[in-house]
N, C-alpha and C positions, 0 to 999 in steps of 0.2 A: 865593679866590684859585684862578688858574688858572697851572699850571704848563705853558709850551709856547706860544710866540708863533707857530706856524704857521697855516694858514688855518682848521682846525678849531677850535684855542683861542681865535683871533682872532674866529670864528662864535662861539664861548658867550659872548666878553664882550659883543658887538654884539649879540646876541639879548638877552641877560639885561637891557641897557638899554633896549630896543624892549619887552619885556614888561613894564617898569616896576618893575624892582628898585633899589629905591632904596637901597641899602647900599652900603658901597666895596667897589670890585672891585680888585683887585692882580692884574696880570699880568707874569709872570715869562717874559723871551723871551732864551734864550740867546744868539742872534744877537747880533754886535757892533753890527750897522749901527743905523743911524736906525728904519726901520721893517721891521715884518711884510713877506712878500713871498708870492708866488703860486707855488710849487712848482711848479706843472703846466706852468705856461710856460717855464721853464727852458730846454727846446731852443728855444727862440724866440731866446736871446741868442746862441746858436750862428751863426745864419746875418745876424745884425745885425737882424731887422727888430724887434724890440724892446731896448731898455736896460734895465740893473736898476731904473732909476725907475718905467719903464711898470710893473712887475712888483708895484709898491708897493701892498698894501692898505689901505685907508680909514683915516684918524685913526680914534681909540676916544675922542670926547668924554666927560669923568668915569670916564674907567677910568684907574688909576695904572700904568703899563708903564713896567718896569725892562729896559731893553737890557742886554745882555750878564751877566746874572747867572742862574745855574743852580740849582736846588735839589740841594742835596748830602745831603739826608735830611728825615726827616718824623719827627716825635715825637706818634705817634698820642694818647697818654695827655694831654698839656699842648696839643693840637691847634695845633702849632708846625713852620711850614717852618724847616729852617737853608738858608741859601743859600752860595754858593761866595765873599760878601763877609763870612763868619762874624756876619753878623748872623742872629737869628730874629724871623719873622715870624706872627701869631695868625691863626689862621683859623676860623670857624664850619664852612665846608663848602670843601673843597680839589678841583678838578678837575683830575685827571692830562691834559694833552694833548703827551706827551712824544714821540708821535709814532713812526715808524722809522728804522734806520740804513742803508745800502746794504749787501747783501749780496755778497760778493768772493768767488768762488768758488776751491775750494781746488785748485787747479792748480798743480804744482810751478813754480816759479820764480816765482810771481805776487808774492809777499811775500819783502822781505829775511831777514837771519838774526834780525834783530831784531823780526820781524811786521810791520814797516811794509809797506806798497804798493810795490812797487818804483817807482822815478822813473819818472814817465810814466803810472802806472796810476792810476786813478781811476773812482769811480763816479759819478753825476749826483744831487744831493742838495741840493745847497746853492750860492748864488752862487760861494764858495770854489772848488767842485768845477767850476764851469762856467768860471772863470777857468784854470783848470789844463788844459784842453783846448789843445794847440798844437800846431804843425807842419802841414804840408799832409797826411802820410797818417796816417788816421785807423782803425782796427781797434775795431766796436762788438761786443762779447758780448752775444747776447741776443736774441731777434727778437718780444719782445713789446711793447707798447703803447710804453714810452719807448723800448726800441731803435728800432723803425720809425721813429719821430716824431725821434729824435735823428740816426738818421742820415740821414734826409731833409732835416732842418736843416741839418747839416754840408755835406752835397752842394750845397744853396742857398746856402751861402756861401763855395763856392769849393774846399772839400777832396776829396780821393780818399778814398773811403770804401767802407769792407770791412765787411758785416754776417755774422756768423756765428751762426746757430742751428741746435740739434741736432734740430729738428722737420722735417717736410716740407716746410713754406712758415711762411711769419710770421705770427704771430697763429695759431697751430694750435690754440690752446687754445680760441678763438672764433668762427673762421670754418669752414666745411665745405671739402672739396677742392676745389670750383670757385671758390669767393670766393677761397680761397687761391692759386689761379694766376693768378687777376686781379690779384691782389694783388703776386704777385712779378713778372709781367711789366711791372707799373705802375713798380715798384721799379725794376728793370734799365732800363727805359727813362730813369729819371732820373739812371741812369750810375752808380748805386750796386753797386758787386759784391757776388755774392750766395754764399755757403758755406752750404749746406744740407743738413742731414741729417750735418754735422762737429760736433766737437765739440774745445775747445782740449786738448792734450796736454802742452804745456810752456811757458812765458815764458820768454824770454831777454830781455836788453837790446836792444828796437828791431825784436825776431823774436818772432810766435807760430807754434808748431808744432801743425799740425793732428794729429789721430787719423790720418793718412795719411802724417805726415810731411812733409806740404806746407807751407812757410815763408811766412809771411805779414810782410811788414816793416811798422812803427809807429811815428811819433812820439807818439802816444797810443793807451794802450789804454783803452777806455771800456767800464768794466763794467755792462750795464742787466741784471742777474741775480736781479732782486727783491729784496727789503725783509728786516728782520728788527724786530718791534716792540722798541722800546725799554723795557724792564720793570726794570730795574736799579732804580729808585727805588721802585718798586712791591712788586719781589720783599724789600729790605731795611726795608721798612716790616711786612712780613710779612701782605702782601692774597694773595689768592688769585691765582694765575699759571699758566697752560699756555704755551701760546705767545704770548698777550698775558694782560692784564689783565682779569679774568672780569669780566663787566658785565651787567645786565639790561636791559630796553629802555627804562627812562629813566637809563643807565649809572650805576649804583647798584655798586660794588665789595663785598667781603665788608666794610667797615667802612662802616656807614649814614652816615658826615660824609665820605667821599670817594667823589669820582664820578670816571669814567676815560671817553674820548671819542676816538675818528680810530683810526690806526695803531697805537697802542700797545695797542688792546683785542683781547678774543677774545669774541665774532667780529668780525672784520675785515673791510672791504670798502672799495670805492671812494672817491673824495673825496665823490661823492654821499651815500652812505652816512655817510659822516662829520658832514657837513654835518646829514643830518636827526638822527642822533645830537645835535648840538650844539643842534640846535633843541628836540629834546624834553626834554633835560636845562636848558636854559635856562628852558622853559615852566615844568618843575616845580619850580624854584629860586626862581623868579617867584610861584607860587602859582598856573601856569594850567598844569596836566596836558595832556600832549599829546593832539590827539583819535584818537590812531593811536599802535599799537606800533610800535615800527620793524620787527620780522620782517614785520609783518602789510603794512606801508605800502612798504618799498624794493623796487623793479622796476628790477632791472640796466640801465641803457642805456648802451653804448660807442660812442662816435665818435672813431674817430683824427683826430687832429690835425696833419692834413696838408695846407697850402692846397692847392684844386685835386683832392684825391684823395678822395672820398667813399666810405668804410670805416664800417660801423655793424651792432652786433651788440645784438640787445634781448632780454633773457632770459639765463641763466647759462650753464653751461657747456652746449655741446651746442644753440646759440641755431637756428632753424631747423629742427631734429628732426621727426619724424615727429609729426603733432598725435595729440590724446588720440581716445579712442573718441569717434565721432560728428562730429569734426573736420573739415578738411580741410589736405590742404597747396598753395600756391600756388608755382609756380617761374616764374620769369622768365629768359630766357638771351637775351644780346646780346653774343656774345664779340666781334663783330667791333666794337663801340664799348665795350667794355670794360664793359658793364652785367649786373648780375644781382641778382636776390634770390628768396631761398626765405622763405615765410611758413607758420606754424603758426598754425592759425585752429580755436579751440576751437568747440563744439556751439551756442553762443550769438552766433557771430559775432567773439568779439574776439580780437585779436591775443595767442595765447601766447608765442611768439617768432620771429625775424626774424635774415635774414643781408642786408644791404643793399652793395651794389659800384657806384660810378655813378651813382646814382638821387638825388641831394641834395635835390631837393623831396619825393621818397617819403619818404626818411628822415626829414625834417622831422615830416611829416603823420603817416607811423607812431609817430613818437617821445610826439607831441601823444598818439592814439590808446592806444597804450600804457600810458602812464604815467596816464591817466584812467581803462582801461579800458571805452573806449566802443566800440561794434560799427564795425567796417571797413563802408565804403561797399559797395552790392552789387557795384558793378563793381570789380572787383581790377585787373583790366589797365587800367582808365582811372585808379585810385587810382595805382598804378607809375609810369604815365606822365605824371603831372601834371595830368590832366584832371578829376576827380573830387574835388579835394580838396574837406574840408567846407566850406561856405561861410562864412567870418567871421562869427562872431559868433551862428552856429546850430549850429555843428559842436561838437566837444567842448569844453565848459567847463572851459579851464586853472583849479583854485584859485589864489587870490593868492600863495599861499608856494611855487608850484611853480619850481623854477628853470630857466628859459630858455637864460641864458648860461652854461653850466657853467664854463666858463674863469675867469670873473670872480665868479662865484657871483650873478648879477643873478636876482632872481624878477619876475614878473609884475606882482607889486604893487609893486615900484623902477620898474617902466618904466610903471607906469599913473601914480604918484605924477609921474614925470619929464613924462610924456605932460601933465597936469595945468597943470603949471609950466611949459608951452609948447614942449617939445620934441616937436614933430608930425611929423618923419621920421625913418627910418632913423640919418642920419647926426648929428642932434640927440639922438637918444637913446644912440646912441654916446658923443656927448662927457659928456653926464649922467652916464651909467651906466657907461661902458665896455664895455656889450653890443656882441660882434662885433668887438672889439679882440684879441681872444687869438687863436684858429685860425679862427675867420669860420665855421663850420660851422651856428651858428644865425641865419644871417643870413633865411635863409629864414621863421623864426619869426619873425622881427623884424619883416619887411614885414608878414608875415599879422596880428599885432598893431597892427600901424598902422592895418592896413584895419579891423579890430575896432575900437578905438578911436575910428576915425573915424566909425563909422556909430552910437554912442551914449557913455554918458559911463562910462569906464573906473573 
């Protein structure tokens, strides 16, 4: 049984069937709608570029999905889940994929006397949250990835948007100062108001008071200020929990019959890390142990999902910092054209980390090189300028399970399957797999794979 119908819970169910698990699989999805959906694409609803139907995750043949049903409790001794419909469902293995909830900051006035968010205040974690965004004036709190992507989408949709962020520039936990300055300039050029180095002091109906008493008017106050793991079910069941549910590399909790994956776990990570977790759990439960551990395999790759704006960071905090002993740091600056890159390369010529702005081709190739651990071409400048990309089929060999389209979780294997079925160009692959239909930042990689597939048998 899987509790949670978000992208990671959905992925566990899909991979269980893929790896040959023949027993019954039940998925409880608390969302009332007819299908699971991809939360990472919610900002695209705000500019009208996608509809709720576009966010649908694929159907799960052979999986019993119960929409609008939540788990109310777990009886570990009897191995049963008690649902909100007052029935009890037995399990052999339980997988918790309960996700996370939006964190609303403790700003005076943000909540009413009953503890509910003030009318017009919302996070952005569900279709219902997106539907609550109203009016022409929107203030976005938080300059992380969701805050920036949301502000840009709202502006594309014609709304007046102000982004409030306490850091010196948006994405300050991922970018260095030069990249941050370029991003700030581009966001301002889109018409987004930026209040940087500022914090919310008080919320009034239709007004936000900043720390210097400056007032911002709003019809919607959108809080993109982080999430907190949903651990109530795990805690009530007596599982080991700190910030999230404690798990090992194959998702095992303190109860050997219960696994946990995704945002509800500790250690937690990006959606890509959650997919890797789901893959490891599904392989383990299907009797096909993962060929790698989570901690050893996952290499953080971040790409901003804003059409026409290339911003990426490879590696964790401090991406692009100085290289290790024996390595090198490569810096490319072209501020007039809004282009910048800083690469940390180890002594073996492999990419340790990077920050890239305004260089889409370079970001696509660097992401592949970083993901596979392959060495960089000798000419670093030619690589950054798109003149020395590894020749398709002879460069880094992406493994079949590598995720190429991160918005829609499309792997290289899925693209190869679609190619063999007759999808022989990027448009046909998009129609068959939905690759490139999210933020579009994987388009260069898809074109490269088309060339690779055309040269040989995928």
